[in-house]
C-alpha positions, 0 to 999 in steps of 0.5 A: 781697318776703316769702316765703309758703307756697303750696298745690301748686295755687298753685305750679303756676300760678306755674310756668307763669307763670314760663315756664321750658321745663322746669326750673321756674325761678321767682322766689324769692318763689314758693318754699317750698310745703309740698305738695312735697318736693324732694330731692337726687338724684345720678346715676344714680338708679333709679326708685321702684317704689312710685310708683303714678303715674309720669306726669302727665296731660299726658305721657300725653296727649302719648304718646297723640297722638304714639305712637298709644296709648290712655291705658291703653296709655300707662300700661302702657308706662311701667310696663313701661319702668320695669321694663326700665330697672331690669333692663337694668344687672342683666342686663348684669352677668350676661351679662358678656363675652357681652353683645351689647346690649339694648332694650325691645320695645314690642310685648311690653312686655319687655326683650330681651337679645342674647347671643353664641353662647358664652353658657352655658345657665346665663347664658341661663336666669338672664337669662330668669328675671330677666324678659328675653327672650334673643336670640343675636347674632354680635358682642358689645357690646364688639366693636361699641363698638370698631368705633364707636371706630375710626370716631370717629377718622375725619374725617367729611365733611358728607354723613355725619350720624352713626354708632351701634351698633344692638343690634337689627341687631347692627351699627354704622349709618352715616347718610348724607344722601340728596343726598350719598350719591354724593359722593366724600368720603362714599364714601371715608368709608363705605369706611374705616368698613366696613374697621373692622368690621360696618357698615350704611349708612342713608340719612337725609333731612337733615343734623343741626343744633342747635336754638338760635334767634334772639331771639323771644317765648315762654317761653325763656331768653336769652343774647345774641341766642340763645333756648334752653330750660331742661333740668333743675333741679340744686341751684344752677341748671339744665343745658342745651345747650352750644351755647347759651352759653359760660362766663361768658355771662349768662342772662336769663329770660322777663321779661328779668330776669337769671337767672344765668351759664353756669358750664360749657359744652362744644360740640362734642365734647360738647353740655352746659352748666350755668347758676347761678341767683340774683338772686331766681330759684328752681328746682324739679324740674318739666318743664312741659307748657305747660298751666294746671298744671305737667306732670311731676315729676322723681323720678330719672334712670334710663336708658331702654333703646333702644325706650323711649318718651321725651317732650320739652319745649321753648320752641318746640314744647312737648311731643312724644313719640317712641322712643329709637332709639339711644344713644352716637351720634356726630353730625356737626354742621357745627360739629364732631362731638358724641359719646355722644348719644341719638337719638330719633324725637321732633321738635323745632324752633329754640329747643327746644335745651337742653330736657328729655327725660324717660321717665315721671318719669325725666330722660333728657337735654337737647335737642341737635339734629336734622333735620326739624320738628314739622309733617313729622317728623324725628329729634332727639338729646339729651345724656344728663343723667347725663353732665352731672351727673358732668362738673360734679359737680352734683346733680339736683333731684328730687321725693319728695312 
């Protein structure tokens, strides 16, 4: 088929017809629009402070629905979160050994940085002058990370769903499934975890599970009898969840035609993979919003701090938003523990595995699993995208138009 130049509006409609849940994989004949300028983007990447509109109408609408915001509040929050994402690594370097964690305070619209009591007045003033609020905490981030590392070495029973460092509470939180709280193995694990350092136990409603699904209709990609969702475009393919397929497995698109092959995959321990794209298919830097036009363009992969809003796109439940609850969490799936996941309050359902998590126009990660659903709520984890890019030497496909 002869390639032709397309207006941005025509490309938009083709992306929806292409049916990819996130990365915007389309037939090669639809590529080449003169209205868009995709570019290479290595991870991690900072958001552009010059972009006047970091979020599409679809993403803003999802934030209004799921986070209870007005449009103006959603726009203001995204702008504040972009500033916090840029500031967070800077203040961490300033704090040095006294750094005890940081998070985005949605009510104040500012980054909060915790420092240990031995932080100097000069350090506190420098961080405050940079635009962050300062709080004192007993334990440094390095101390809490060491506690979590010691807990990672323990063998967790099924009733323990996961554990992570909570910078706000300045402790390591161990999540225990409510119905298993009295289980002897769970009690034994909690006792050993507490011996490792400052630990708080939290009760959760259900155990985590991955969100792959059996083959059904929709806008997915398929491998064998499993349906998952595309994460983000990279040059040469797309990234997704590792539990969706093993290296060498073939991948089919929404129309049943061959897309490509899993080139790398890791699960458990990690939950990431990448798929090469060929056979007349093309990738573009778009996260679909499941409407009549493509939703959100991807312009980078700057990490959103804890407390930031985050939205997810998947082939089952489509767009849903929530808040980043924790980073670097170990999640205890039935297949084995997966490390360094990010926890959110956004819901997800089977078939959404591998789909995109994005804050504003910044790629965050691919859906791993969770508990609950989009009718009753729950929690969901994603594998950070920058780790996937680094692991496989991939380059994120971004938009600079």
